[in-house]
Biopython code that builds the backbone (N, CA, C, O; Angstrom):
import numpy as np
from Bio.PDB.StructureBuilder import StructureBuilder

atoms = [
    (1, "MET", "N", (216.428, 74.372, 231.490)),
    (1, "MET", "CA", (217.723, 73.194, 232.158)),
    (1, "MET", "C", (217.624, 72.749, 231.819)),
    (1, "MET", "O", (216.545, 72.584, 231.251)),
    (2, "LEU", "N", (219.018, 71.651, 231.676)),
    (2, "LEU", "CA", (219.846, 70.471, 230.887)),
    (2, "LEU", "C", (219.068, 69.805, 231.840)),
    (2, "LEU", "O", (218.542, 70.415, 232.771)),
    (3, "LYS", "N", (218.937, 68.374, 231.647)),
    (3, "LYS", "CA", (219.204, 67.546, 232.675)),
    (3, "LYS", "C", (219.300, 65.947, 231.780)),
    (3, "LYS", "O", (218.627, 65.507, 230.848)),
    (4, "ILE", "N", (220.855, 65.172, 232.828)),
    (4, "ILE", "CA", (221.528, 64.234, 232.476)),
    (4, "ILE", "C", (219.916, 63.369, 233.538)),
    (4, "ILE", "O", (219.343, 63.680, 234.582)),
    (5, "ARG", "N", (219.710, 61.995, 232.314)),
    (5, "ARG", "CA", (219.131, 61.094, 232.658)),
    (5, "ARG", "C", (218.791, 59.738, 232.568)),
    (5, "ARG", "O", (219.371, 59.291, 231.578)),
    (6, "LEU", "N", (217.978, 58.663, 233.249)),
    (6, "LEU", "CA", (218.113, 57.327, 232.155)),
    (6, "LEU", "C", (216.750, 57.681, 231.010)),
    (6, "LEU", "O", (216.109, 58.671, 230.657)),
    (7, "GLN", "N", (216.780, 56.496, 230.771)),
    (7, "GLN", "CA", (215.898, 56.973, 229.678)),
    (7, "GLN", "C", (215.684, 54.726, 228.857)),
    (7, "GLN", "O", (216.675, 54.236, 228.316)),
    (8, "ARG", "N", (214.578, 54.012, 228.959)),
    (8, "ARG", "CA", (214.020, 53.676, 228.782)),
    (8, "ARG", "C", (213.977, 52.982, 227.066)),
    (8, "ARG", "O", (213.110, 53.166, 226.211)),
    (9, "ILE", "N", (215.577, 51.935, 226.954)),
    (9, "ILE", "CA", (214.749, 51.017, 225.740)),
    (9, "ILE", "C", (214.844, 49.386, 226.161)),
    (9, "ILE", "O", (215.077, 48.729, 227.176)),
    (10, "GLY", "N", (214.498, 49.133, 224.657)),
    (10, "GLY", "CA", (214.461, 47.346, 224.966)),
    (10, "GLY", "C", (212.962, 46.606, 225.318)),
    (10, "GLY", "O", (213.344, 45.440, 225.415)),
    (11, "ARG", "N", (212.340, 46.590, 225.424)),
    (11, "ARG", "CA", (211.603, 45.185, 224.908)),
    (11, "ARG", "C", (211.060, 45.001, 226.650)),
    (11, "ARG", "O", (211.583, 45.097, 227.761)),
    (12, "LYS", "N", (209.317, 44.594, 225.923)),
    (12, "LYS", "CA", (208.975, 44.690, 226.858)),
    (12, "LYS", "C", (210.005, 43.276, 228.490)),
    (12, "LYS", "O", (210.908, 42.503, 228.169)),
    (13, "ASN", "N", (209.542, 43.380, 229.751)),
    (13, "ASN", "CA", (209.608, 42.385, 230.236)),
    (13, "ASN", "C", (211.470, 42.650, 230.115)),
    (13, "ASN", "O", (212.155, 42.268, 231.064)),
    (14, "ASP", "N", (212.200, 43.364, 228.803)),
    (14, "ASP", "CA", (213.998, 42.957, 229.172)),
    (14, "ASP", "C", (214.100, 44.439, 229.291)),
    (14, "ASP", "O", (214.222, 45.027, 228.217)),
    (15, "PRO", "N", (214.069, 45.357, 230.656)),
    (15, "PRO", "CA", (214.718, 46.796, 230.459)),
    (15, "PRO", "C", (216.128, 46.721, 230.213)),
    (15, "PRO", "O", (216.785, 45.957, 230.921)),
    (16, "SER", "N", (216.840, 47.563, 229.095)),
    (16, "SER", "CA", (217.516, 49.058, 229.604)),
    (16, "SER", "C", (217.854, 50.000, 229.415)),
    (16, "SER", "O", (217.131, 50.313, 228.469)),
    (17, "PHE", "N", (218.433, 50.762, 229.587)),
    (17, "PHE", "CA", (218.508, 52.375, 229.749)),
    (17, "PHE", "C", (219.770, 52.386, 229.156)),
    (17, "PHE", "O", (220.586, 51.478, 229.003)),
    (18, "ARG", "N", (219.809, 54.211, 228.679)),
    (18, "ARG", "CA", (220.582, 54.509, 227.633)),
    (18, "ARG", "C", (220.387, 56.323, 229.230)),
    (18, "ARG", "O", (219.327, 56.677, 229.745)),
    (19, "ALA", "N", (221.862, 56.981, 229.501)),
    (19, "ALA", "CA", (221.485, 58.043, 230.404)),
    (19, "ALA", "C", (221.418, 58.537, 228.869)),
    (19, "ALA", "O", (221.720, 57.866, 227.882)),
    (20, "VAL", "N", (220.890, 60.039, 228.903)),
    (20, "VAL", "CA", (220.849, 61.066, 227.189)),
    (20, "VAL", "C", (221.280, 62.364, 228.087)),
    (20, "VAL", "O", (221.465, 62.038, 229.260)),
    (21, "LEU", "N", (221.454, 63.544, 227.866)),
    (21, "LEU", "CA", (221.674, 64.462, 227.791)),
    (21, "LEU", "C", (219.982, 65.686, 226.832)),
    (21, "LEU", "O", (219.907, 66.078, 225.667)),
    (22, "THR", "N", (218.401, 66.004, 228.686)),
    (22, "THR", "CA", (217.686, 66.040, 227.242)),
    (22, "THR", "C", (217.553, 67.515, 228.101)),
    (22, "THR", "O", (218.494, 67.849, 228.820)),
    (23, "ASP", "N", (216.320, 68.395, 227.990)),
    (23, "ASP", "CA", (215.816, 69.666, 227.590)),
    (23, "ASP", "C", (215.030, 70.127, 229.366)),
    (23, "ASP", "O", (214.857, 71.338, 229.501)),
    (24, "SER", "N", (214.769, 69.582, 230.116)),
    (24, "SER", "CA", (213.847, 69.243, 231.694)),
    (24, "SER", "C", (212.872, 69.544, 230.835)),
    (24, "SER", "O", (213.305, 68.925, 229.863)),
    (25, "LYS", "N", (212.113, 69.917, 230.552)),
    (25, "LYS", "CA", (210.828, 69.824, 230.108)),
    (25, "LYS", "C", (210.088, 69.334, 229.102)),
    (25, "LYS", "O", (209.001, 69.835, 228.814)),
    (26, "ASN", "N", (210.910, 67.672, 228.072)),
    (26, "ASN", "CA", (211.388, 67.200, 227.531)),
    (26, "ASN", "C", (210.394, 64.892, 228.846)),
    (26, "ASN", "O", (210.677, 64.089, 229.735)),
    (27, "SER", "N", (209.548, 65.166, 228.030)),
    (27, "SER", "CA", (210.070, 63.817, 229.241)),
    (27, "SER", "C", (210.190, 62.460, 228.456)),
    (27, "SER", "O", (210.082, 62.049, 227.300)),
    (28, "THR", "N", (210.366, 62.168, 229.237)),
    (28, "THR", "CA", (210.560, 60.687, 229.498)),
    (28, "THR", "C", (210.387, 59.778, 228.237)),
    (28, "THR", "O", (211.488, 59.631, 227.707)),
    (29, "LYS", "N", (209.607, 59.258, 227.711)),
    (29, "LYS", "CA", (209.571, 59.008, 226.608)),
    (29, "LYS", "C", (209.274, 59.527, 225.568)),
    (29, "LYS", "O", (209.401, 58.872, 224.533)),
    (30, "SER", "N", (208.789, 60.857, 225.529)),
    (30, "SER", "CA", (208.990, 61.933, 224.131)),
    (30, "SER", "C", (210.265, 61.177, 223.491)),
    (30, "SER", "O", (209.832, 61.400, 222.361)),
    (31, "GLY", "N", (211.276, 60.585, 223.274)),
    (31, "GLY", "CA", (212.142, 60.226, 222.739)),
    (31, "GLY", "C", (213.629, 61.256, 222.219)),
    (31, "GLY", "O", (214.671, 61.171, 221.570)),
    (32, "LYS", "N", (212.591, 62.487, 223.272)),
    (32, "LYS", "CA", (213.938, 63.781, 222.372)),
    (32, "LYS", "C", (215.103, 63.978, 223.210)),
    (32, "LYS", "O", (215.006, 64.386, 224.368)),
    (33, "PHE", "N", (216.637, 63.584, 222.427)),
    (33, "PHE", "CA", (217.772, 64.417, 223.342)),
    (33, "PHE", "C", (218.131, 64.760, 222.970)),
    (33, "PHE", "O", (217.802, 64.987, 221.806)),
    (34, "LEU", "N", (219.703, 65.403, 223.733)),
    (34, "LEU", "CA", (220.903, 65.859, 222.742)),
    (34, "LEU", "C", (222.373, 65.334, 222.767)),
    (34, "LEU", "O", (223.188, 65.757, 221.947)),
    (35, "GLU", "N", (222.676, 64.491, 223.630)),
    (35, "GLU", "CA", (223.326, 63.044, 223.439)),
    (35, "GLU", "C", (223.511, 62.371, 223.745)),
    (35, "GLU", "O", (222.992, 62.864, 224.747)),
    (36, "ILE", "N", (223.774, 61.550, 224.003)),
    (36, "ILE", "CA", (224.046, 59.750, 224.788)),
    (36, "ILE", "C", (224.995, 59.840, 226.150)),
    (36, "ILE", "O", (226.160, 60.216, 226.023)),
    (37, "VAL", "N", (224.718, 59.654, 226.833)),
    (37, "VAL", "CA", (225.580, 60.045, 227.564)),
    (37, "VAL", "C", (226.602, 59.047, 228.197)),
    (37, "VAL", "O", (227.678, 59.404, 228.676)),
    (38, "GLY", "N", (225.900, 57.028, 228.123)),
    (38, "GLY", "CA", (225.997, 56.437, 228.349)),
    (38, "GLY", "C", (225.217, 55.457, 228.171)),
    (38, "GLY", "O", (224.270, 55.710, 227.427)),
    (39, "THR", "N", (225.278, 54.172, 228.685)),
    (39, "THR", "CA", (223.423, 52.920, 228.728)),
    (39, "THR", "C", (223.989, 52.193, 230.161)),
    (39, "THR", "O", (225.085, 51.898, 230.639)),
    (40, "TYR", "N", (222.701, 52.100, 230.505)),
    (40, "TYR", "CA", (222.990, 50.969, 231.552)),
    (40, "TYR", "C", (221.652, 49.157, 231.685)),
    (40, "TYR", "O", (220.494, 49.308, 231.295)),
    (41, "ASN", "N", (221.959, 48.181, 232.064)),
    (41, "ASN", "CA", (221.697, 47.535, 232.005)),
    (41, "ASN", "C", (221.420, 46.922, 233.227)),
    (41, "ASN", "O", (222.249, 46.052, 233.491)),
    (42, "PRO", "N", (220.366, 47.098, 234.240)),
    (42, "PRO", "CA", (219.800, 46.430, 235.375)),
    (42, "PRO", "C", (220.062, 44.752, 234.887)),
    (42, "PRO", "O", (221.142, 44.531, 235.433)),
    (43, "LYS", "N", (219.711, 43.592, 234.238)),
    (43, "LYS", "CA", (219.982, 42.481, 233.536)),
    (43, "LYS", "C", (221.268, 42.050, 233.735)),
    (43, "LYS", "O", (221.400, 40.854, 233.993)),
    (44, "ALA", "N", (222.323, 42.793, 233.673)),
    (44, "ALA", "CA", (223.240, 42.582, 233.400)),
    (44, "ALA", "C", (224.770, 42.956, 234.786)),
    (44, "ALA", "O", (225.966, 42.721, 234.962)),
    (45, "GLY", "N", (223.527, 43.705, 235.465)),
    (45, "GLY", "CA", (224.578, 44.511, 236.258)),
    (45, "GLY", "C", (225.221, 46.073, 235.521)),
    (45, "GLY", "O", (225.517, 47.214, 235.877)),
    (46, "GLU", "N", (225.201, 45.531, 234.731)),
    (46, "GLU", "CA", (226.246, 46.955, 233.214)),
    (46, "GLU", "C", (226.448, 47.613, 233.547)),
    (46, "GLU", "O", (225.355, 47.803, 234.080)),
    (47, "THR", "N", (227.350, 48.923, 234.019)),
    (47, "THR", "CA", (227.498, 50.342, 233.511)),
    (47, "THR", "C", (227.917, 50.915, 232.157)),
    (47, "THR", "O", (228.365, 49.878, 231.667)),
    (48, "ASN", "N", (227.984, 51.286, 231.780)),
    (48, "ASN", "CA", (229.102, 52.354, 230.967)),
    (48, "ASN", "C", (228.770, 54.250, 230.332)),
    (48, "ASN", "O", (228.216, 54.916, 229.457)),
    (49, "PHE", "N", (229.782, 54.342, 231.834)),
    (49, "PHE", "CA", (229.043, 55.768, 231.725)),
    (49, "PHE", "C", (229.837, 57.228, 231.085)),
    (49, "PHE", "O", (230.180, 57.930, 232.036)),
    (50, "LYS", "N", (230.097, 57.665, 230.145)),
    (50, "LYS", "CA", (230.571, 58.418, 229.612)),
    (50, "LYS", "C", (231.272, 59.770, 230.637)),
    (50, "LYS", "O", (231.110, 60.951, 230.331)),
    (51, "VAL", "N", (232.285, 59.186, 232.237)),
    (51, "VAL", "CA", (232.177, 60.681, 233.300)),
    (51, "VAL", "C", (232.842, 61.132, 232.410)),
    (51, "VAL", "O", (233.569, 60.140, 232.458)),
    (52, "ASP", "N", (233.412, 61.884, 231.394)),
    (52, "ASP", "CA", (234.010, 62.966, 231.606)),
    (52, "ASP", "C", (233.331, 63.410, 230.122)),
    (52, "ASP", "O", (234.106, 64.268, 229.701)),
    (53, "ARG", "N", (232.587, 63.286, 229.440)),
    (53, "ARG", "CA", (231.148, 64.133, 228.920)),
    (53, "ARG", "C", (230.202, 64.442, 230.022)),
    (53, "ARG", "O", (230.041, 65.652, 230.184)),
    (54, "ILE", "N", (229.341, 63.447, 231.050)),
    (54, "ILE", "CA", (228.960, 63.467, 231.825)),
    (54, "ILE", "C", (229.209, 65.061, 233.222)),
    (54, "ILE", "O", (228.431, 65.596, 234.013)),
    (55, "LYS", "N", (230.567, 65.264, 232.905)),
    (55, "LYS", "CA", (231.186, 66.013, 234.071)),
    (55, "LYS", "C", (231.522, 67.800, 233.363)),
    (55, "LYS", "O", (231.638, 68.895, 233.913)),
    (56, "TYR", "N", (231.590, 67.312, 231.814)),
    (56, "TYR", "CA", (231.544, 68.080, 230.929)),
    (56, "TYR", "C", (230.351, 69.008, 231.324)),
    (56, "TYR", "O", (230.417, 70.068, 231.945)),
    (57, "TRP", "N", (229.180, 68.341, 230.799)),
    (57, "TRP", "CA", (227.646, 69.139, 230.896)),
    (57, "TRP", "C", (227.430, 69.346, 232.466)),
    (57, "TRP", "O", (226.439, 70.028, 232.723)),
    (58, "VAL", "N", (228.253, 68.836, 233.707)),
    (58, "VAL", "CA", (227.527, 69.146, 234.421)),
    (58, "VAL", "C", (228.450, 70.553, 234.684)),
    (58, "VAL", "O", (227.989, 71.154, 235.654)),
    (59, "SER", "N", (229.571, 71.212, 234.116)),
    (59, "SER", "CA", (230.302, 72.405, 233.753)),
    (59, "SER", "C", (230.035, 73.739, 233.693)),
    (59, "SER", "O", (230.298, 74.798, 234.262)),
    (60, "LYS", "N", (229.059, 73.025, 232.273)),
    (60, "LYS", "CA", (227.715, 74.116, 231.442)),
    (60, "LYS", "C", (226.490, 73.869, 232.343)),
    (60, "LYS", "O", (225.434, 73.594, 231.772)),
    (61, "GLY", "N", (226.509, 73.927, 233.483)),
    (61, "GLY", "CA", (224.976, 74.098, 234.369)),
    (61, "GLY", "C", (223.929, 72.833, 234.222)),
    (61, "GLY", "O", (222.770, 72.891, 234.631)),
    (62, "ALA", "N", (224.511, 71.676, 233.575)),
    (62, "ALA", "CA", (223.673, 71.187, 233.299)),
    (62, "ALA", "C", (223.067, 69.781, 235.017)),
    (62, "ALA", "O", (223.984, 69.856, 235.834)),
    (63, "GLN", "N", (222.064, 68.874, 235.495)),
    (63, "GLN", "CA", (222.239, 68.775, 235.990)),
    (63, "GLN", "C", (221.297, 67.948, 236.484)),
    (63, "GLN", "O", (220.084, 68.061, 236.308)),
    (64, "LEU", "N", (222.077, 66.791, 237.346)),
    (64, "LEU", "CA", (222.067, 64.651, 237.373)),
    (64, "LEU", "C", (221.169, 64.209, 237.937)),
    (64, "LEU", "O", (221.213, 64.076, 239.160)),
    (65, "SER", "N", (220.093, 63.854, 237.210)),
    (65, "SER", "CA", (218.569, 63.363, 237.833)),
    (65, "SER", "C", (219.612, 63.197, 239.850)),
    (65, "SER", "O", (220.659, 63.648, 240.316)),
    (66, "ASP", "N", (218.783, 62.545, 240.226)),
    (66, "ASP", "CA", (218.504, 61.185, 241.524)),
    (66, "ASP", "C", (219.535, 60.304, 241.229)),
    (66, "ASP", "O", (220.749, 60.469, 241.349)),
    (67, "THR", "N", (218.671, 58.992, 240.680)),
    (67, "THR", "CA", (219.821, 57.883, 240.202)),
    (67, "THR", "C", (220.530, 58.081, 239.379)),
    (67, "THR", "O", (221.386, 57.205, 239.258)),
    (68, "MET", "N", (220.605, 59.172, 238.453)),
    (68, "MET", "CA", (222.612, 59.750, 237.744)),
    (68, "MET", "C", (223.036, 59.994, 238.853)),
    (68, "MET", "O", (224.189, 59.590, 239.006)),
    (69, "HIS", "N", (222.535, 60.561, 239.841)),
    (69, "HIS", "CA", (223.981, 61.873, 240.665)),
    (69, "HIS", "C", (224.286, 60.145, 241.797)),
    (69, "HIS", "O", (225.446, 59.840, 241.517)),
    (70, "ASN", "N", (223.959, 59.511, 242.403)),
    (70, "ASN", "CA", (223.489, 57.736, 242.449)),
    (70, "ASN", "C", (224.807, 56.910, 242.080)),
    (70, "ASN", "O", (225.783, 56.428, 242.656)),
    (71, "PHE", "N", (224.169, 57.046, 240.516)),
    (71, "PHE", "CA", (225.502, 56.173, 239.879)),
    (71, "PHE", "C", (227.892, 56.554, 239.811)),
    (71, "PHE", "O", (228.977, 55.977, 239.883)),
    (72, "MET", "N", (226.939, 58.537, 239.544)),
    (72, "MET", "CA", (228.237, 59.125, 239.757)),
    (72, "MET", "C", (228.749, 59.234, 241.296)),
    (72, "MET", "O", (229.834, 59.750, 241.566)),
    (73, "VAL", "N", (227.813, 58.668, 242.348)),
    (73, "VAL", "CA", (228.782, 58.665, 243.515)),
    (73, "VAL", "C", (228.796, 57.433, 243.755)),
    (73, "VAL", "O", (228.778, 57.380, 244.985)),
    (74, "HIS", "N", (228.818, 56.271, 243.308)),
    (74, "HIS", "CA", (228.971, 55.039, 243.266)),
    (74, "HIS", "C", (230.909, 54.998, 242.314)),
    (74, "HIS", "O", (231.976, 54.618, 242.797)),
    (75, "GLN", "N", (230.712, 55.367, 241.381)),
    (75, "GLN", "CA", (231.657, 55.209, 240.623)),
    (75, "GLN", "C", (232.845, 56.579, 240.987)),
    (75, "GLN", "O", (233.785, 56.733, 240.207)),
    (76, "LYS", "N", (232.692, 57.540, 242.247)),
    (76, "LYS", "CA", (233.594, 58.002, 242.291)),
    (76, "LYS", "C", (234.312, 58.564, 241.473)),
    (76, "LYS", "O", (235.541, 58.606, 241.417)),
    (77, "ALA", "N", (232.997, 59.328, 240.350)),
    (77, "ALA", "CA", (233.217, 60.434, 239.464)),
    (77, "ALA", "C", (232.581, 61.977, 240.465)),
    (77, "ALA", "O", (232.744, 63.156, 240.151)),
    (78, "VAL", "N", (231.889, 61.455, 241.632)),
    (78, "VAL", "CA", (230.717, 62.667, 241.912)),
    (78, "VAL", "C", (231.355, 62.529, 243.153)),
    (78, "VAL", "O", (231.742, 61.427, 243.541)),
    (79, "GLU", "N", (231.483, 63.455, 243.746)),
    (79, "GLU", "CA", (231.964, 63.069, 244.803)),
    (79, "GLU", "C", (230.589, 63.707, 246.278)),
    (79, "GLU", "O", (230.989, 64.771, 246.749)),
    (80, "GLY", "N", (229.484, 63.318, 246.815)),
    (80, "GLY", "CA", (228.862, 63.929, 248.227)),
    (80, "GLY", "C", (228.231, 62.449, 248.216)),
    (80, "GLY", "O", (228.623, 61.356, 247.808)),
    (81, "LYS", "N", (226.725, 63.066, 249.044)),
    (81, "LYS", "CA", (226.142, 61.853, 249.731)),
    (81, "LYS", "C", (224.798, 60.947, 248.184)),
    (81, "LYS", "O", (224.462, 61.551, 247.165)),
    (82, "LYS", "N", (224.306, 59.348, 248.582)),
    (82, "LYS", "CA", (223.390, 59.412, 247.231)),
    (82, "LYS", "C", (222.095, 59.727, 248.543)),
    (82, "LYS", "O", (221.850, 59.781, 249.748)),
    (83, "ARG", "N", (221.636, 59.849, 247.309)),
    (83, "ARG", "CA", (220.365, 61.134, 247.628)),
    (83, "ARG", "C", (218.702, 59.951, 247.486)),
    (83, "ARG", "O", (218.238, 60.031, 246.349)),
    (84, "ASN", "N", (218.212, 59.378, 248.046)),
    (84, "ASN", "CA", (216.935, 58.457, 248.722)),
    (84, "ASN", "C", (216.263, 58.401, 247.487)),
    (84, "ASN", "O", (215.091, 58.605, 247.806)),
    (85, "VAL", "N", (216.294, 58.288, 246.589)),
    (85, "VAL", "CA", (214.968, 58.090, 244.746)),
    (85, "VAL", "C", (213.937, 56.235, 245.695)),
    (85, "VAL", "O", (214.655, 55.365, 245.201)),
    (86, "LEU", "N", (213.438, 55.864, 246.114)),
    (86, "LEU", "CA", (212.831, 55.051, 246.646)),
    (86, "LEU", "C", (211.518, 56.127, 247.839)),
    (86, "LEU", "O", (211.713, 56.743, 248.887)),
    (87, "PRO", "N", (209.576, 55.785, 246.545)),
    (87, "PRO", "CA", (209.195, 56.778, 247.418)),
    (87, "PRO", "C", (208.261, 56.620, 248.708)),
    (87, "PRO", "O", (207.798, 55.630, 249.274)),
    (88, "LYS", "N", (208.187, 57.755, 248.902)),
    (88, "LYS", "CA", (207.799, 57.451, 250.726)),
    (88, "LYS", "C", (206.543, 56.857, 251.322)),
    (88, "LYS", "O", (205.415, 56.900, 250.831)),
    (89, "LYS", "N", (206.900, 56.321, 252.406)),
    (89, "LYS", "CA", (205.806, 55.690, 252.911)),
    (89, "LYS", "C", (204.612, 55.862, 253.164)),
    (89, "LYS", "O", (204.400, 56.386, 254.257)),
    (90, "LYS", "N", (203.557, 55.560, 252.425)),
    (90, "LYS", "CA", (202.488, 56.750, 252.629)),
    (90, "LYS", "C", (201.542, 54.842, 253.909)),
    (90, "LYS", "O", (201.496, 53.623, 253.747)),
    (91, "PRO", "N", (201.031, 55.885, 255.011)),
    (91, "PRO", "CA", (200.457, 55.180, 256.376)),
    (91, "PRO", "C", (199.428, 54.652, 255.841)),
    (91, "PRO", "O", (198.682, 55.505, 255.361)),
    (92, "THR", "N", (198.919, 53.133, 255.670)),
    (92, "THR", "CA", (197.805, 52.506, 255.832)),
    (92, "THR", "C", (196.528, 52.624, 255.621)),
    (92, "THR", "O", (196.048, 51.581, 256.065)),
    (93, "GLN", "N", (195.466, 53.448, 255.096)),
    (93, "GLN", "CA", (194.305, 54.104, 255.279)),
    (93, "GLN", "C", (193.433, 52.892, 255.886)),
    (93, "GLN", "O", (193.511, 51.920, 255.133)),
    (94, "LYS", "N", (192.841, 52.713, 256.713)),
    (94, "LYS", "CA", (192.198, 51.555, 257.563)),
    (94, "LYS", "C", (190.668, 51.919, 255.823)),
    (94, "LYS", "O", (190.402, 52.929, 255.171)),
    (95, "ARG", "N", (190.194, 50.645, 255.794)),
    (95, "ARG", "CA", (188.922, 50.216, 254.131)),
    (95, "ARG", "C", (187.226, 50.394, 255.194)),
    (95, "ARG", "O", (187.177, 49.356, 255.853)),
    (96, "LYS", "N", (186.363, 50.995, 255.426)),
    (96, "LYS", "CA", (185.432, 51.065, 256.570)),
    (96, "LYS", "C", (184.455, 49.770, 255.308)),
    (96, "LYS", "O", (184.433, 49.491, 254.109)),
    (97, "GLU", "N", (184.051, 49.516, 256.098)),
    (97, "GLU", "CA", (183.654, 48.563, 255.411)),
    (97, "GLU", "C", (182.007, 48.636, 255.383)),
    (97, "GLU", "O", (181.473, 49.384, 256.202)),
    (98, "LEU", "N", (181.367, 48.051, 254.672)),
    (98, "LEU", "CA", (180.163, 48.083, 253.938)),
    (98, "LEU", "C", (179.443, 46.627, 254.639)),
    (98, "LEU", "O", (180.030, 45.556, 254.800)),
    (99, "LYS", "N", (177.915, 46.959, 255.016)),
    (99, "LYS", "CA", (177.526, 46.539, 256.036)),
    (99, "LYS", "C", (176.440, 46.182, 255.842)),
    (99, "LYS", "O", (175.656, 46.640, 256.674)),
    (100, "THR", "N", (175.779, 45.242, 254.741)),
    (100, "THR", "CA", (175.085, 44.991, 253.146)),
    (100, "THR", "C", (174.355, 44.281, 254.191)),
    (100, "THR", "O", (175.005, 43.437, 254.808)),
    (101, "LYS", "N", (172.338, 44.570, 254.720)),
    (101, "LYS", "CA", (171.647, 43.657, 254.844)),
    (101, "LYS", "C", (170.981, 42.170, 254.410)),
    (101, "LYS", "O", (170.248, 42.472, 253.468)),
    (102, "LYS", "N", (170.907, 41.225, 254.548)),
    (102, "LYS", "CA", (170.994, 40.372, 253.674)),
    (102, "LYS", "C", (169.227, 39.448, 254.198)),
    (102, "LYS", "O", (168.838, 38.461, 253.573)),
]
sb = StructureBuilder()
sb.init_structure("model")
sb.init_model(0)
sb.init_chain("A")
sb.init_seg("    ")
for serial, (resi, resn, name, xyz) in enumerate(atoms, 1):
    if name == "N":
        sb.init_residue(resn, " ", resi, " ")
    sb.init_atom(name, np.array(xyz, "f"), 0.0, 1.0, " ", f" {name:<3s}", serial, name[0])
structure = sb.get_structure()
């Protein structure tokens, strides 16, 4: 299955991402992709996506990752609600303190 997702590029502490079309079995850090369909720079807040190519690949059966779906909804390229991409909060567990005798 083909996926459109973000791939991190750039140096340490200077993130930038490219939106790529890749097979879902490839890991995000493998570097294998079929086509670059855009870029995202979070520090500058710039998004530059090829909306026509993304729509083309979605029509061919490619799936958008949750984050890419949210970007497309924000740009009004895809209709629908934004998806929650934040991790679910786990309840805090109480630590069992070890009592040591001195």
